[in-house]
TORPADREN-118618 format. One line per field, with one value per residue (C-alpha): residue in three letters; chain; z, x, y. Coordinates in nm, 4 decimals. Layout:
<panus>
type: ala,...
mol: A,...
zz: Z,...
xx: X,...
yy: Y,...
</panus>
This chain:
<panus>
type: unk,unk,unk,unk,unk,unk,unk,unk,unk,unk,unk,unk,unk,unk,unk,unk,unk,unk,unk,unk,unk,unk,unk,unk,unk,unk,unk,unk,unk,unk,unk,unk,unk,unk,unk,unk,unk,unk,unk,unk,unk,unk,unk,unk,unk,unk,unk,unk,unk,unk,unk,unk,unk,unk,unk,unk,unk,unk,unk,unk,unk,unk,unk,unk,unk,unk,unk,unk,unk,unk,unk,unk,unk,unk,unk,unk,unk,unk,unk,unk,unk,unk,unk,unk,unk,unk,unk,unk,unk,unk,unk,unk,unk,unk,unk,unk,unk,unk,unk,unk,unk,unk,unk,unk,unk,unk,unk,unk,unk,unk,unk,unk,unk,unk,unk,unk,unk,unk,unk,unk,unk,unk,unk,unk,unk,unk,unk,unk,unk,unk,unk,unk,unk,unk,unk,unk,unk,unk,unk,unk,unk,unk,unk,unk,unk,unk,unk,unk,unk,unk,unk,unk,unk,unk,unk,unk,unk,unk,unk,unk,unk,unk,unk,unk,unk,unk,unk,unk,unk,unk,unk,unk,unk,unk,unk,unk,unk,unk,unk,unk,unk,unk,unk,unk,unk,unk,unk,unk,unk,unk,unk,unk,unk,unk,unk,unk,unk,unk,unk,unk,unk,unk,unk,unk,unk,unk,unk,unk,unk,unk,unk,unk,unk,unk,unk,unk,unk,unk,unk,unk,unk,unk,unk,unk,unk,unk,unk,unk,unk,unk,unk,unk,unk,unk,unk,unk,unk,unk,unk,unk,unk,unk,unk,unk,unk,unk,unk,unk,unk,unk,unk,unk,unk,unk,unk,unk,unk,unk,unk,unk
mol: A,A,A,A,A,A,A,A,A,A,A,A,A,A,A,A,A,A,A,A,A,A,A,A,A,A,A,A,A,A,A,A,A,A,A,A,A,A,A,A,A,A,A,A,A,A,A,A,A,A,A,A,A,A,A,A,A,A,A,A,A,A,A,A,A,A,A,A,A,A,A,A,A,A,A,A,A,A,A,A,A,A,A,A,A,A,A,A,A,A,A,A,A,A,A,A,A,A,A,A,A,A,A,A,A,A,A,A,A,A,A,A,A,A,A,A,A,A,A,A,A,A,A,A,A,A,A,A,A,A,A,A,A,A,A,A,A,A,A,A,A,A,A,A,A,A,A,A,A,A,A,A,A,A,A,A,A,A,A,A,A,A,A,A,A,A,A,A,A,A,A,A,A,A,A,A,A,A,A,A,A,A,A,A,A,A,A,A,A,A,A,A,A,A,A,A,A,A,A,A,A,A,A,A,A,A,A,A,A,A,A,A,A,A,A,A,A,A,A,A,A,A,A,A,A,A,A,A,A,A,A,A,A,A,A,A,A,A,A,A,A,A,A,A,A,A,A,A,A,A,A,A,A,A,A,A,A,A,A,A
zz: -1.3105,-1.5027,-1.3063,-1.4625,-1.3729,-1.0314,-0.9933,-1.1343,-0.8799,-0.6027,-0.6957,-0.6955,-0.3733,-0.2037,-0.2877,-0.0925,0.1587,0.5283,0.6426,0.9335,1.1484,1.4853,1.6603,1.8299,2.1024,1.9873,2.3248,2.4745,2.6928,2.5790,2.7290,2.6523,2.3200,2.5265,2.6317,2.3502,2.2354,1.9788,1.8198,1.8000,1.6550,1.3641,1.2794,1.2822,1.0501,0.8084,0.8055,0.7822,0.4767,0.2346,-0.1034,-0.3400,-0.6578,-0.7325,-1.0499,-1.0526,-1.3194,-1.2012,-1.3116,-1.1109,-1.0315,-0.8588,-0.7214,-0.5731,-0.4270,-0.7099,-0.9802,-1.0858,-1.3792,-1.4582,-1.5732,-1.5923,-1.3455,-1.3729,-1.0882,-1.0660,-0.7276,-0.6187,-0.2483,-0.0430,-0.3778,-0.6492,-0.7823,-1.1303,-1.1986,-1.5443,-1.5830,-1.9065,-2.0468,-2.3266,-2.3350,-2.4017,-2.1439,-2.0398,-1.7042,-1.5950,-1.2580,-1.1027,-0.7213,-0.5095,-0.1181,-0.1454,-0.4824,-0.7695,-1.1337,-1.3408,-1.7178,-1.8803,-2.2308,-2.3379,-2.2795,-2.3524,-2.0318,-1.7073,-1.3508,-1.0779,-0.7183,-0.3691,-0.2016,0.0490,-0.2089,-0.2125,0.1585,0.0718,-0.2174,-0.0573,0.3168,0.2963,0.4059,0.1779,0.2215,-0.0533,0.2043,0.2595,-0.0967,-0.0754,0.2325,0.0831,-0.2292,-0.0655,0.2064,0.4881,0.8017,0.7210,0.9398,1.1571,1.1684,1.2966,1.5800,1.9421,2.2438,2.3164,2.1390,2.2261,2.0967,2.1409,2.0453,2.0375,1.8436,1.5153,1.4960,1.6181,1.6466,1.6749,1.7495,1.7307,1.7433,1.5905,1.7972,1.5991,1.4130,1.2187,1.4812,1.3080,1.4796,1.2868,1.3350,1.2007,1.1989,1.1116,1.0760,1.3033,1.0909,0.7865,0.9212,0.6678,0.7150,0.6862,0.6911,0.8202,0.8945,0.9378,1.1498,1.2930,1.5164,1.2974,1.0113,0.9437,0.7229,0.7732,0.5263,0.5658,0.3287,0.2816,0.1487,-0.0126,-0.1789,-0.1997,-0.4322,-0.3265,-0.5036,-0.3981,-0.0468,-0.0206,-0.0079,-0.2125,-0.2032,-0.5357,-0.4521,-0.2706,-0.1597,-0.0225,0.1524,0.2363,0.4520,0.4545,0.5771,0.2969,0.0754,0.0237,-0.1953,-0.2896,-0.4972,-0.6096,-0.7235,-0.9247,-1.0283,-1.4033,-1.3448,-1.0758,-1.0324,-0.7464,-0.7053,-1.0892,-1.1508,-1.3062,-1.4721,-1.3380,-1.5038,-1.6479,-1.9668,-2.0626,-2.4314,-2.5230,-2.6694,-2.3401,-2.1646,-1.7793,-1.6884,-1.5734
xx: -1.5133,-1.2177,-0.9489,-0.6949,-0.9174,-0.9409,-0.5677,-0.5086,-0.7702,-0.6013,-0.2676,-0.4215,-0.6085,-0.3163,-0.1236,-0.3904,-0.3971,-0.4955,-0.4237,-0.4222,-0.3122,-0.3828,-0.0549,-0.0649,-0.3184,-0.5165,-0.6386,-0.2882,-0.1816,0.1573,0.3598,0.2807,0.4391,0.6733,0.8616,1.1086,1.1037,1.3770,1.2065,0.8809,1.0275,1.1956,0.8680,0.7047,0.9796,0.9198,0.5610,0.5313,0.7405,0.5987,0.4872,0.1920,0.2249,0.3997,0.4474,0.6112,0.6499,0.7590,0.8232,0.6047,0.5975,0.2941,0.3383,0.0497,0.1684,0.3371,0.1998,0.3246,0.3417,0.5122,0.3730,0.4290,0.2563,0.2273,0.0975,0.0019,-0.1034,-0.2540,-0.2145,-0.5276,-0.7404,-0.6866,-0.4821,-0.4475,-0.2847,-0.2335,-0.1307,0.0363,0.1384,0.3812,0.3597,-0.0019,-0.2151,-0.4999,-0.6256,-0.6756,-0.8161,-0.9118,-0.9228,-1.0647,-1.1235,-1.4568,-1.4740,-1.3067,-1.3691,-1.1676,-1.1617,-1.0635,-0.9410,-0.8940,-1.2610,-1.3704,-1.5721,-1.5676,-1.6781,-1.7689,-1.7458,-1.7417,-1.4071,-1.6007,-1.6898,-1.3217,-1.3290,-1.6092,-1.4362,-1.0843,-1.1247,-0.8967,-0.9882,-0.8774,-0.7685,-0.6260,-0.3885,-0.2522,-0.1211,0.0283,0.2262,0.3187,0.4723,0.6435,0.7828,0.5801,0.4468,0.1258,-0.1728,0.0491,-0.1844,-0.4605,-0.2767,-0.4236,-0.2078,-0.1535,0.1903,0.5220,0.8602,1.1581,1.4903,1.8671,2.1597,2.0771,1.6925,1.3586,1.0479,0.7168,0.4005,0.0674,-0.3030,-0.6127,-0.9134,-1.2318,-1.4784,-1.1858,-0.8810,-0.5544,-0.1950,0.0786,0.4707,0.7286,1.0996,1.3270,1.6836,1.8235,2.1243,1.9252,1.5862,1.4138,1.1611,1.3261,0.9916,0.6377,0.3611,-0.0082,-0.1985,-0.5574,-0.7299,-1.0414,-0.8833,-0.6154,-0.3889,-0.0526,0.1141,0.4769,0.6193,1.0003,1.1907,1.5104,1.6467,1.5863,1.6161,1.6648,1.4461,1.4079,1.5306,1.2791,1.3693,1.1436,1.1628,1.2712,1.2630,0.9417,0.8478,0.5084,0.4607,0.1076,0.0192,-0.3357,-0.4455,-0.3492,-0.2386,0.0967,0.1325,0.4500,0.4295,0.7711,0.7906,1.1092,1.1143,1.1798,1.0959,1.0052,0.8944,0.8022,0.5765,0.5453,0.1866,-0.0170,-0.3578,-0.5496,-0.8440,-1.0082,-1.2205,-1.4292,-1.5248,-1.8889,-1.8713,-1.7467,-2.0181,-2.0052,-1.7848,-1.9491
yy: -1.1642,-1.3417,-1.5073,-1.2610,-0.9666,-1.1009,-1.1272,-0.7729,-0.6391,-0.8451,-0.6908,-0.3328,-0.4060,-0.5529,-0.2226,-0.0400,-0.2962,-0.3140,-0.6794,-0.8971,-1.1868,-1.3115,-1.2532,-0.9076,-0.8485,-0.5548,-0.4670,-0.4726,-0.1579,-0.0550,0.2194,0.5878,0.7158,0.9703,0.6686,0.7522,1.0986,1.0466,0.7439,0.9257,1.2235,1.0195,0.8566,1.1978,1.3451,1.0573,1.0773,1.4646,1.5041,1.7437,1.6260,1.6897,1.4710,1.1344,0.9401,0.5908,0.3122,-0.0384,-0.3942,-0.5927,-0.9620,-1.1271,-1.4575,-1.6647,-1.9728,-2.1880,-1.9373,-1.6051,-1.3498,-1.0152,-0.6906,-0.3152,-0.0863,0.2974,0.5146,0.8823,1.0068,1.3360,1.3488,1.2717,1.3165,1.0565,0.7840,0.6328,0.2741,0.1436,-0.2246,-0.3406,-0.6616,-0.6693,-0.2962,-0.2863,-0.1365,-0.3773,-0.2572,0.0932,0.2047,0.5357,0.5426,0.8268,0.8379,0.6546,0.4795,0.2959,0.2969,0.0386,-0.0494,-0.3769,-0.2790,-0.6402,-0.7272,-0.3646,-0.3336,-0.1201,-0.1240,0.1234,0.0082,0.1619,0.1129,-0.1010,-0.3481,-0.4734,-0.5741,-0.7846,-0.9209,-0.9957,-0.9356,-0.6419,-0.2722,-0.0064,0.3533,0.5905,0.7095,0.3546,0.3294,0.6777,0.5767,0.2245,0.3582,0.6706,0.4626,0.6385,0.4801,0.3140,0.4353,0.6305,0.9221,0.7151,0.5583,0.5808,0.6373,0.2684,0.2208,0.1098,0.2207,0.0024,0.1779,0.0857,0.2579,0.0691,0.0130,0.1729,-0.0641,0.1111,-0.0956,0.1036,-0.0107,0.1217,0.0006,0.0465,-0.1760,-0.3512,-0.3505,-0.3209,-0.3471,-0.1735,-0.2449,-0.0319,-0.0985,0.1836,0.2428,0.5007,0.5401,0.6322,0.7391,0.5321,0.2353,-0.1073,-0.3046,-0.2565,-0.5059,-0.4724,-0.7370,-0.7762,-1.0183,-0.9986,-1.1849,-1.4380,-1.2459,-1.0654,-0.8416,-0.7414,-0.4603,-0.4584,-0.1720,-0.2858,0.0210,0.3954,0.6953,1.0621,1.3049,1.6728,1.5841,1.2987,0.9293,0.7252,0.3184,0.1781,-0.1878,-0.2941,-0.6491,-0.7228,-1.0587,-1.1627,-1.4744,-1.6150,-1.9523,-2.1974,-1.9108,-1.6981,-1.4078,-1.2161,-0.8772,-0.7240,-0.3683,-0.2616,0.0956,0.2019,0.5719,0.8131,1.1811,1.3806,1.6975,1.7616,1.8503,1.5549,1.5303,1.2400,1.1035,0.7865,0.8211,0.5183,0.4855,0.4973,0.1501,-0.0230,-0.2427,-0.3134,-0.5982,-0.9151
</panus>
């Protein structure tokens, strides 16, 4: 796999991310969720916003340590079903990917090749655990992994912010932290951590747009810290649509060969 293809896959996967750092004790016993009913109700209201389809086009900047490059990204999402991502350089599409709940197909137009992988392949490649639901949550400004939280969670609230710390305790333990604005009822930033790896990902939402009574983030920054490596990914929206039916598919030309 070429370096460019690996970077593009890194970008795509980091967008779907589950990441980690050895900072939160996964087995900590936090206070019950009902400690702050108002805080929990705000998180519930954000998580439970109804939607079916999403289209977004972004100017994207990827920076890895001292290196970086920019490109265009377009996303089509059908909730809990499928996602199509197209990456373009100089207005020329060169990478196309279709993700479902258990697999990913990608096509490299520059090298005229394609690949088919299980979603679990990327955890082996990058040490990141994937979920189609995660990318939906990330780009729609929803709390990552919230539906899978167990009862060991803590809510700290004051008049300005609400901080939620939740833990998923399974084969790949993850800790989630959300900081919300009590004034706007929107997530300011959220973080995913794990004691199994040495990585932490923080997603900052810097601007929002109201579409059909649904606030969607228009400026997203993802900061990823690993041992001896730092990655920043910026998304700045060019166009957005919500709940307009979408055709999501990927057709591979007959003359394309498997990617090396």
